[in-house]
N, C-alpha and C positions, 0 to 999 in steps of 0.2 A: 504494500500499500504505500503510495505517495502523499505527502502532507505538504499542504499550501499554507503558508503565512501571509494572511491578508490584512491588509491596511486600508480603510476606507469601506469596511463592508456594509455600513449603514447609508452611504451615499446613493446617489441616483444610478451610477453604473455599478458600483461595488456590491449592492444588494443582488443584483441580477446575476453578476459574476459567480457570486457565492453559491446561489441555487443552482446555476448551470454546473459549477464544478461538483456539487454534491450529487448531482444525476449520475455520475460516474462513480460506480461502486469501489472502485480502486483509489479513491482520493478521500483524505480527511483534510480538514481546515482548522486552522486556528486564527481567530480574528481579535485584533486588539481595537476595543470599542470604548468610547468615553462613557457611554451609557448601555448597558447590557439590556435594559428594558426598553429600548428604542423600538418605536413602531415597526420599522422594517425588519427586526428581528423576530417578530412576533408571527410570522408567516406559519412557521412549522407548529407552534403552539395552536393557533386558531385552526388549522386544518387537521391537526391530531384530535383536538377536542371535538371538532365536527364529527369526524369519523368514529372516534370512540363512543360518543353519546348518542349514536344512531341519527343524526339529523339529516341523512340522506334518505331517500326512499328505498324500500326493501328490494325492489327490482335490481338495483345496483349493488347488492351486498358484496358481491364477489369483487367488483371493481373497487368498492370502498374498503374492503379488506385489504386488497393489494396495495391501494394508496397509503392506507394506514400502516402497513408493514414497511413501505418505502420511507415514508415520513419518520417513522421511528429509527429506522436505519440512518436516515441523515441526521437526525439529533444526536444519535451515537457517536457520529464521526466529526461532529462540529464541536469545538472547545472555544468558548467565549472568554476572553481575557479583558477584564476590566482595567482602563488606564489610559494613558495619553502617549502619543509618539514623542512628546517632550521628555518623556521618563525613560532613561536609557535602560533601567533594570527591566521595564515593562515590553520595551521592544526586544531585549535579549530574551525574555521569556517567551515572546510570540514566535521568534524565529528559530530557537533552540529546537533541534531535531527536523527541521523542515527541509524538504527538497527543493522547493521555490518559494521565492517572495514576491508577492505581487502587491504593488501600491497603487492604489487608485483614491488616495486622499488629496485634497486640494489644498 
């Protein structure tokens, strides 16, 4: 498994990059963010909550179960690190053990 260190995960482009990267089962991600409760990081929690609570219709249970499993796997492969790019220790923590570093911060 390859690991991506991502800076700018809550931004306009970074959030899409993060979701796209996690669609690959062989990728894990470590994202340094100032606010781990930022709305752009809630996509996985919202989708998981809907599928687990049965908010979808029963005719799509198979696809709902599949989506739920995929989202749980993505959450497992995502590490959120709270901090700032101005903090060298947090930057080091984010990139440590990563194969790639992606900077999408402005």
